[in-house]
C-alpha positions as MATLAB code, in Angstrom:
seq = 'MFLLGVSLPLSVLLVLMLRRACPLRPNLTAALGGLAVAAAAAALLAPFHPLETTAVDLMVHGATVLGVIGLNGLAGGRLLDRSRR';
ca = [
       0.048    0.082   -0.126;
       2.862    2.230    0.749;
       4.422    1.961   -2.792;
       0.894    2.495   -4.508;
       0.126    5.659   -2.133;
       3.567    7.206   -2.922;
       3.827    6.191   -6.816;
       0.262    7.466   -7.649;
       0.990   11.204   -6.846;
       4.334   11.018   -8.229;
       3.003    9.561  -11.286;
       0.477   12.267  -11.907;
       3.169   14.781  -11.368;
       5.521   13.167  -13.585;
       2.963   12.849  -16.432;
       1.872   16.497  -16.005;
       5.671   17.517  -16.376;
       6.124   15.194  -19.494;
       3.301   16.577  -21.340;
       5.339   19.836  -21.932;
       7.804   17.500  -23.688;
       7.277   16.063  -27.226;
       8.255   12.337  -26.761;
       8.566   10.313  -29.971;
       7.273    7.162  -28.104;
       4.837    8.122  -25.634;
       3.814    4.791  -24.163;
       7.752    3.887  -23.686;
       8.255    7.365  -22.081;
       5.303    6.726  -19.687;
       6.325    3.386  -18.806;
      10.068    4.437  -17.992;
       8.575    7.249  -15.901;
       6.616    4.691  -14.011;
       9.991    2.897  -13.481;
      11.258    5.796  -12.206;
       8.279    6.444   -9.988;
       8.295    3.110   -8.499;
      12.182    3.154   -7.823;
      11.593    6.447   -5.793;
       8.798    4.984   -3.855;
      10.976    1.933   -2.895;
      13.641    4.065   -1.923;
      11.339    5.999    0.331;
      10.141    2.704    1.701;
      13.626    1.750    2.774;
      13.872    3.427    6.232;
      10.513    2.038    7.273;
      10.763   -1.368    6.008;
      12.359   -4.301    8.121;
      15.773   -5.459    6.545;
      14.858   -9.125    6.546;
      12.544   -9.825    3.584;
      10.926  -13.014    2.484;
      10.317  -14.333   -0.976;
       6.485  -13.381   -0.663;
       7.439   -9.783    0.219;
       9.884   -9.496   -2.844;
       7.163  -10.839   -5.258;
       4.459   -8.483   -3.780;
       7.011   -5.651   -4.310;
       7.842   -6.776   -7.788;
       4.224   -7.073   -8.728;
       3.415   -3.734   -7.354;
       6.343   -2.204   -9.379;
       5.199   -3.938  -12.717;
       1.600   -2.662  -11.970;
       2.793    1.015  -11.567;
       4.892    0.548  -14.795;
       1.833   -0.915  -16.460;
      -0.609    1.560  -15.439;
       1.808    4.438  -16.461;
       2.311    2.938  -19.714;
      -1.394    2.711  -20.482;
      -2.673    5.893  -18.973;
       0.419    8.026  -19.143;
       0.887    6.889  -23.075;
      -2.458    8.312  -23.902;
      -1.963   11.543  -21.971;
       1.427   12.197  -23.802;
       0.264   11.277  -27.329;
       0.088   14.535  -29.118;
      -1.687   12.833  -31.990;
      -4.720   12.199  -30.166;
      -5.339   15.755  -29.090;
];
């Protein structure tokens, strides 16, 4: 929940900033922005998360990161595509 709670507002801000640019591949740009946002959220989680992790914990984190990348790729790509405006 922490990763999603931090990633969502950061994703919105990143897509708003990227709308001023003119990306050649909007879906890829948005997906890589999602990767950056997920990495920032994971870095913010590190001080609050216990050091010992289990395989289930790593799988949940991986699924959350893939979800953030996928959502950014779908939604952000549509928002960044200038040909659809």
